[in-house]
N, C-alpha and C positions, 0 to 999 in steps of 0.2 A: 504494500500500500504506500502511495506517495505521501510524504510528509507535507503538512500544511505550511505554507510560507506566510510568515507574519508580515503584512504590509503596513502595519500601523507606524513603524519607525519612519516611514516616508513623510509623516506629518512634519518632521524637521525641515524638509524642503519647503513645505507650505509656509512654515514659520519664517523662513528666510525670505521668501517671496513677499509675504505680507509686510514684514519688517522693512524691507527695502522700498516697497511701494509707499509706505507711510513715512519714509525717510527718518527712521529711528537711527540711533547711534549704531554703526556697523558692528562694533565690538559687542555691544549689548545684544544685538540681533543674533550673532553667531553663538554667544553663550546660551541664550534662551533656546535656540534651535538645538544645541547640543543636549540640553536638559530634556527638551521635548522628545528627541530621538531616543535618549537613554531610558526615559520613563516609559515610552511606548514599547521599547524592547524589554521592559521589565528588569532593567539593570538596577542594582543597589545604588543608592546615592553616593556611597563611597567610591564605587567603581567609576561613576560618571565624573566625579571630581578628579579622580586619578587620570582618566583619559584626557580631560581638559587640561590638566596641569602638564601632562606629558606632551600634548600638542603645543602648548605654550613654550616649553623648553626646547622642543625641536625646531621651532620657528623664531627663536629669540634673536637670531642674526638677520632675519628678514628685513626689518626696518633699515638696517645699514646697507643691505644689498639694494634696496629701493631708493634710498636717499642719495647715495653716491652718484648714480647716473643722472638723477634729477639735478644735482648741484652742477655737474659738468655741463649738462644741456642748458641750464640757466645761464651759466657763464658764457657759453657760446652764443646764446641769443642776445645777451647784453652787448656782445661785440659784433652784432650784425649778421648772425647766421641766416635769419629770415630774409633780410634784404639781399644778401648775396644769392640766395636760392632764387628769389624772384627775378633778380637782374640776369641770372644765368638763363633761366627758362625764357625770358623775354627775347633773348638772342635767337631762339628757334622760332622762326616765323610760322611754321606749320603746326606748332604745338597747340593743342587744346587741352582742357581739363580732362575730357573723356579719354583722349589718346594717351595722355600721361598716366592716368590711372590704370588703363588697360595694360600698359607696359609694366607698371609696378605690380599689378595683380599676377601677371605671368611670372615675374621674378620672385614674388613672394611665395607662390605655390611651389615653384621649383626648389627654392632654398629650404622651405619647410619640409618638402618631401625628402630632402637630404639630411634632415635633422637639424638644420641651422635656423631654429625658430627664433633665436634672439637677435637676428639681423634686422628685424623690423619691430613694430610695436607702436602703440600710441604715444608714449612719452618720448621715446628716442628717435622716432622716424616721422610719424604722422604730424604731430604738432609742430616740430621745428623745421621740417623739410617738405614733406609731401603736400600738406594743406597749403602752405605759402606758395609752393610752386604751382598748384592748381589755380589758386587765386591770381598769381602773376600771369599765367597763360591766358586766363579769361580777361584780365584787365588789358593785356597786350592787344587783344582783338577788339574789345568793346569799350575800353576806357574804364573809368571808375564804376564799380559795381555797388549795389545796395547792400546793407547789412544782411538782408534776407538771403540774397544770392551767396554772400560770403559764408553764411552759416550752412547753407545747403551744400556748398563745396566742401566745407570741413566735415560735415556729416558723411558725405559720400566717400571722402578720403578715409575716414575711420572705418566705414563699412567695407571698403575694398581691402584694407588690411585684415579685417576680421575674416572675410571670405577666403582670402588667400591662405591665411594661417590655418583656419579650421579644416578646409578640405585638402590642403597640401600635406599637413602633418599626418593625415590618415594613411598616406602612402609610405611613411617611414616605418620600417619594419620593427624598430625598437621603441615605437610610440607606446605609451602606457595603455591606451585603450585597446590596441591590437594585442598586447600581451594579456590583458584582462579577458578579451574575447576568446583567445586561444585557451587560457586556463579554464574558463567557464565551460566552453564546449567540450573540452577534453575530460575534465574532472566531474562536472555535473551532468552533462548530457551524454558522455561517452563517445563523442564524435571526434575522430582523429583529424586534426588540422595542423597546418604549418603556418607560423606567423607570416612567412613570405607570401603564401597564397592569400591570406587575408589582406595583406597590404596591397597585393596586385589588384584585388577586387575594389580597392579604393580609387584606382586610376579612372575608370569610367565616370565615377561620381565627381572626381576633381575636374575632369574635362567638361562635364555638363555644367558644373558650377562656374567654370571659367567662361563658357559660352553664354550662359544666362546673365551673369553679371556684366560681361562685356556688352551685351545688348542693352542692358540698363544704362551703361555709361555712354553708349552711342546715342541713346534716347535723351540722356542728360545734355549732351552737346547740342542736339537739335532743339531741345526745349529752350536752352539758354540762348541759342542763336535767334530764335523767334522772339523771345521776350526782350532781349537786350537790343536787338535791332529795331524793334517797334518802339521801345522806350527812347532810344537815341533819335529816331526819326521824329517823334513827337517833340522831343526837347529841341531839335534843330528848327522845326517849324515854329515853335513858340519863340525861339530866339529871333528868327527872321521876322516874325510878326511885330516884335518890339521895335 
């Protein structure tokens, strides 16, 4: 007879989602979610506290790992990193935000598939380089853009990094999710698999993700072209009317 799987510990995920949606303190949300998960799994309070303490000790160096790159990036931005990136992309006359992000998406997926997941990311790549370059390419074609367009470009830059990383790392044979699936199917379901075969099955999904998101980026270019050309035309007519 198959053993019944207790799904109540998944309430911890719901606690995290609700806590983040309500914008509570992240540390408090994680602690509460840990207690919810432990209680739902019928763990003693002492064991829950032990697990939380062990997790804290294992990640005590995490703030240092996060703060050092941020300090370096902040120093580079103070000395004109964004301006340099915008000036460089302005020299490429055929560059658009969509074309730039498609190239980055391809590079991000390939490097993530090779296990080089740290080459990109929001703090170290999107904010200081990718988003300013997308804004610079757009301004080079249409002039000054509105804050709404600027935020749209920043959001699409962040989304491009997410898509490239998420679907690219699924091809890397030593990725944690692939090892987890291999162990689960072999130990729990009795299905003999190889991590390499699981990784290879991630290639069609990565290609599909690249094509779908590239189509979104092409549509972004077309939409920006229509909006900004119409806006510039109206501004020119208003100026001539004066």
